C-alpha positions in Angstrom: -6.5 4.1 -14.6 -3.8 6.3 -12.8 -0.2 5.3 -12.6 1.9 7.9 -10.5 5.6 7.2 -11.6 8.9 8.7 -10.4 12.4 7.2 -11.6 10.9 4.1 -12.9 13.3 3.2 -15.9 13.5 -0.5 -14.5 9.8 -1.1 -14.1 7.5 1.0 -16.1 7.6 -1.0 -19.5 6.7 -4.0 -17.6 3.8 -2.6 -15.8 2.6 -0.7 -18.9 2.7 -4.0 -20.7 0.7 -5.6 -18.1 -1.8 -3.1 -18.3 -2.1 -3.0 -21.9 -2.7 -6.6 -22.0 -5.4 -6.6 -19.5 -8.2 -9.2 -20.6 -10.9 -6.3 -20.9 -12.4 -4.0 -23.4 -9.6 -1.6 -24.3 -12.8 1.2 -25.2 -13.7 0.9 -21.5 -10.6 1.9 -20.0 -7.8 4.5 -20.2 -4.1 4.9 -18.5 -3.0 8.2 -17.3 0.4 8.1 -16.3 1.5 11.0 -14.1 5.4 11.6 -13.9 6.8 13.1 -10.7 9.8 15.0 -12.0 11.8 11.9 -13.0 15.5 12.4 -13.2 16.0 9.1 -15.3 14.6 8.5 -18.6 11.2 7.5 -17.4 9.3 9.9 -19.5 11.1 8.9 -22.6 10.3 5.3 -21.9 6.6 6.1 -21.5 6.5 8.1 -24.6 8.1 5.4 -26.5 5.3 3.0 -25.3 2.7 5.3 -26.4 4.2 5.7 -29.4 3.7 1.8 -30.5 0.8 1.3 -28.7 -2.3 3.0 -30.0 -5.1 0.5 -29.3 -5.7 2.1 -25.6 -5.8 5.6 -24.8 -2.4 6.4 -22.8 -2.2 10.2 -21.5 1.4 11.3 -20.1 1.3 14.3 -17.5 4.4 15.7 -16.4 4.1 17.5 -13.2 7.8 19.4 -13.8 5.9 21.4 -16.4 2.8 22.7 -13.9 5.3 23.4 -11.4 3.8 20.5 -9.0 5.7 17.6 -7.3 4.0 15.0 -4.9 2.1 11.6 -5.3 -0.9 13.2 -4.1 -0.8 16.2 -6.6 -0.2 13.5 -9.4 -3.2 11.6 -8.7 -5.1 14.8 -8.5 -4.0 16.1 -11.7 -5.0 12.6 -13.2 -8.3 12.7 -11.8 -9.5 16.1 -13.6 -8.8 14.5 -16.8 -10.0 11.1 -16.3 -12.9 10.5 -18.5 -14.3 7.3 -16.5 -16.5 7.1 -13.5 -14.1 4.9 -11.7 -10.5 5.4 -10.5 -8.2 2.9 -10.4 -4.7 3.2 -9.1 -1.5 1.3 -9.2 2.5 1.9 -9.0 4.8 1.4 -11.8 6.5 -1.4 -9.7 3.8 -3.5 -9.8 2.4 -6.3 -12.2 -1.2 -7.4 -12.6 -3.2 -10.6 -13.2 -4.8 -10.8 -16.7 -8.3 -10.2 -15.5 -7.5 -7.7 -12.9 -9.6 -4.7 -14.3 -12.3 -7.0 -15.4 -12.4 -8.5 -12.1 -12.6 -4.8 -10.1 -15.2 -3.6 -12.7 -17.7 -6.6 -12.6 -17.3 -6.4 -8.5 -18.2 -2.9 -8.4 -21.3 -3.1 -10.9 -22.4 -6.0 -8.6 -21.7 -4.3 -5.2 -21.4 -0.7 -6.0 -18.9 0.4 -3.3 -17.6 4.0 -3.0 -14.1 2.3 -2.7 -12.5 -1.2 -3.4 -9.5 -2.4 -1.6 -7.5 -4.9 -3.9 -5.1 -7.7 -2.7 -1.5 -6.8 -2.9 1.5 -9.3 -2.4 5.2 -9.8 -3.2 6.9 -11.6 -5.7 10.5 -12.4 -6.8 11.7 -12.8 -3.2 15.0 -13.9 -3.5 16.3 -14.4 0.2 15.3 -14.9 3.7 15.3 -11.1 4.2 12.7 -10.7 1.3 10.8 -13.8 2.3 9.9 -12.5 5.9 9.4 -9.1 4.2 6.5 -11.0 2.0 5.0 -12.6 5.1 5.0 -9.4 7.0 3.5 -7.6 4.3 0.8 -10.1 4.1 0.1 -9.5 7.7 -1.1 -5.9 6.7 -2.9 -6.9 3.8 -4.9 -9.5 6.0 -5.4 -6.8 8.5 -6.5 -4.3 6.2 -9.2 -7.1 4.7 -10.3 -8.3 7.9 -11.2 -4.7 9.2 -13.0 -3.4 6.0 -15.2 -6.9 6.0 -16.0 -5.9 9.6 -17.2 -2.6 8.8 -14.3 -0.3 10.2 -11.5 -0.4 7.4 -7.9 1.0 9.0 -5.4 0.7 6.0 -5.3 -0.1 2.2 -2.5 0.0 -0.4 -2.7 2.6 -3.4 -1.2 -0.2 -5.5 -4.3 -1.7 -5.9 -7.1 0.6 -5.0 -10.3 1.5 -6.9 -12.8 4.5 -6.1 -15.6 6.5 -7.5 -14.5 9.4 -9.1 -17.3 11.6 -7.7 -16.3 10.5 -4.2 -12.9 11.9 -4.9 -14.3 15.3 -6.1 -16.6 15.9 -3.4 -13.8 15.4 -0.9 -11.9 17.9 -2.8 -8.9 15.2 -3.0 -6.4 15.5 -0.3 -7.0 19.0 0.7 -6.9 17.8 4.4 -3.6 16.0 4.3 -1.6 17.5 1.4 1.0 18.4 3.9 2.1 14.6 4.3 4.4 13.2 1.5 2.6 9.7 2.2 -1.0 8.6 2.8 -2.6 9.2 -0.7 -4.4 6.0 0.2 -5.2 5.8 3.6 -6.4 9.5 4.1 -8.7 9.1 1.4 -10.1 5.9 2.6 -10.7 7.5 5.9 -12.7 10.6 4.6 -14.7 8.4 2.2 -15.7 6.3 5.4 -16.1 9.2 7.6 -17.5 12.3 5.5 -19.3 10.5 2.8 -20.1 7.4 5.1 -19.2 5.3 2.1 -19.2 1.7 1.5 -15.6 0.1 1.4 -14.7 -3.2 0.6 -12.0 -5.8 0.0 -12.1 -7.6 -3.2 -11.2 -11.4 -2.1 -10.5 -12.7 -5.6 -6.9 -14.1 -6.7 -8.0 -12.6 -10.2 -7.8 -9.1 -8.9 -4.3 -9.4 -7.3 -1.4 -7.0 -8.1 2.1 -8.1 -7.4 4.8 -6.0 -6.2 8.5 -6.5 -5.3 10.1 -6.4 -1.8 12.9 -3.9 -1.0 16.3 -4.9 -1.9 18.2 -3.6 1.0 17.4 -3.3 5.0 18.0 0.6 4.3 15.2 0.6 1.6 13.0 -1.1 3.7 13.4 0.9 7.0 12.6 4.0 4.6 9.7 2.5 3.5 8.4 2.0 6.6 9.2 5.2 8.4 7.5 6.7 5.4 4.2 4.6 6.0 4.3 5.6 9.8 5.2 9.2 9.1 1.3 9.8 7.8 0.2 8.4 11.1 0.5 12.1 12.3 -2.4 13.0 10.0 -4.8 10.3 11.1 -8.2 11.7 12.5 -9.9 8.0 12.3 -10.5 6.9 15.9 -10.5 3.0 15.0 -7.2 3.6 13.0 -5.7 5.5 15.6 -6.4 2.8 18.5 -5.1 -0.2 16.6 -2.1 1.5 15.7 -1.4 2.5 19.2 -2.4 -0.8 20.6 -0.2 -2.6 18.0 2.9 -0.4 18.9 2.4 -0.7 22.4 2.0 -4.5 22.4 5.0 -4.8 20.5 7.0 -2.6 22.7 5.6 -4.2 25.7 7.1 -7.6 24.2 10.7 -5.8 23.6 11.0 -4.3 27.1 9.7 -7.5 28.9 12.2 -9.6 27.0 15.3 -7.1 28.2 13.8 -6.9 31.7 13.7 -10.5 32.1 17.2 -10.7 31.4 18.1 -9.0 34.6 14.9 -9.5 36.5 13.6 -13.0 36.2 10.4 -12.5 37.4 9.8 -10.6 34.0 10.5 -13.9 32.5 6.6 -15.2 33.1 5.4 -12.0 31.4 7.5 -12.1 28.5 6.5 -15.8 27.2 2.9 -15.1 27.8 2.6 -11.8 25.9 4.8 -13.6 23.1 3.0 -16.7 23.0 -0.3 -14.8 22.9 1.1 -12.9 19.7 2.0 -15.8 18.2 -1.7 -17.6 18.8 -3.4 -14.5 17.4 -1.1 -14.1 14.3 -1.1 -17.6 13.3 -4.5 -18.0 11.7 -4.4 -14.7 10.1 -1.4 -15.3 8.4 -2.0 -19.2 7.7 -5.4 -17.9 6.0 -3.7 -15.0 3.8 -0.5 -17.0 2.6 -3.3 -19.8 1.3 -5.2 -17.0 -0.7 -2.1 -16.0 -2.1 -1.0 -19.3 -2.9 2.1 -19.0 -1.2 2.0 -21.3 1.8 6.1 -21.6 2.2 5.9 -18.5 3.6 4.9 -19.9 6.6 8.1 -21.3 7.1 9.3 -17.9 8.3 6.6 -17.5 10.9 8.7 -18.0 14.0 11.8 -16.3 12.9 9.5 -13.1 12.1 7.6 -13.4 15.3 11.2 -12.8 17.0 12.1 -9.9 14.8 8.8 -8.1 14.4 8.4 -6.3 17.8 12.0 -4.7 17.6 11.4 -3.9 14.1 7.9 -2.3 15.1 9.5 -0.4 17.9 12.3 1.1 15.9 10.2 2.0 12.8 7.4 3.2 14.8 9.4 5.7 16.8 11.8 6.7 13.9 8.7 7.0 11.5 7.0 9.4 14.0 10.0 11.7 14.6 12.8 11.1 12.0 13.6 11.8 8.7 13.4 9.3 5.7 14.7 9.1 2.1 12.4 8.0 -0.7 12.9 8.3 -4.4 15.8 10.3 -4.2 14.2 12.9 -1.8 14.7 13.9 1.8 11.4 13.9 4.1 11.3 14.9 7.5 8.0 13.4 9.5 5.6 16.7 10.5 3.6 16.3 13.4 
């Protein structure tokens, strides 16, 4: 199990404890923590945890000592020393269900896929902004689940991902996309799908759920989404490109027909048609995924989200493709 970290003082111990307490034989898994040049005391906390917990093998790799610095390099270095045949990745700001690893292992033994996409959701949402964030995030998870089950996976999340170590080695990791700071999950999925013709499946099981926290501020939220969009420059998977373009154009059309309808009344009918069509399409998808995540109350924010979502997609899409973003105290420029 690989855990890339950078400046995770507030989260790392809780995450390690959740992994350490997994209802799964200790001798059957290892934890590899890879520190990406943290500037806080993350490394000290990890070393302290290792000293206090010796029932499970825990390894710490410090990228700064290897003159390396990126999440992709962190995962690649961890894969080199990993002893198991299956790589499981998550993030330091995540918590897991007690049977998380057991559920993934049993699913792999039964279906033998090259990659398993696990469910992810938010927890500890404290205000309307974070609850709407949570519902929007569920739409991404649902889209990834539906597309993988239909045989053309378009997205996944490194917070809950498993794949065969042999597949990673065959593909030489991220060698084709190492110039992009983001995309350690999706780029690998695309290569497994297109180069290895591998089986990629979504694990729909609540016991396999990983939870993470929403962004605390609008600025951090926008930076996160710009980071996600920035990797689209490197996409070569045709279904993913077409769907991403369709989503962007569809939501952009809602924004502009809405603006035009203020000044030109004939545009009002077109705006209403597109907007209602979006509501009809999205409703069953979000109803189903919120029920699976045992958080149906999020649907209270469905209509407000529908009003804001097209504007957010247009802004984050444009800024992610051509702008700058900050993440983990680092400044990145979107690359074409």
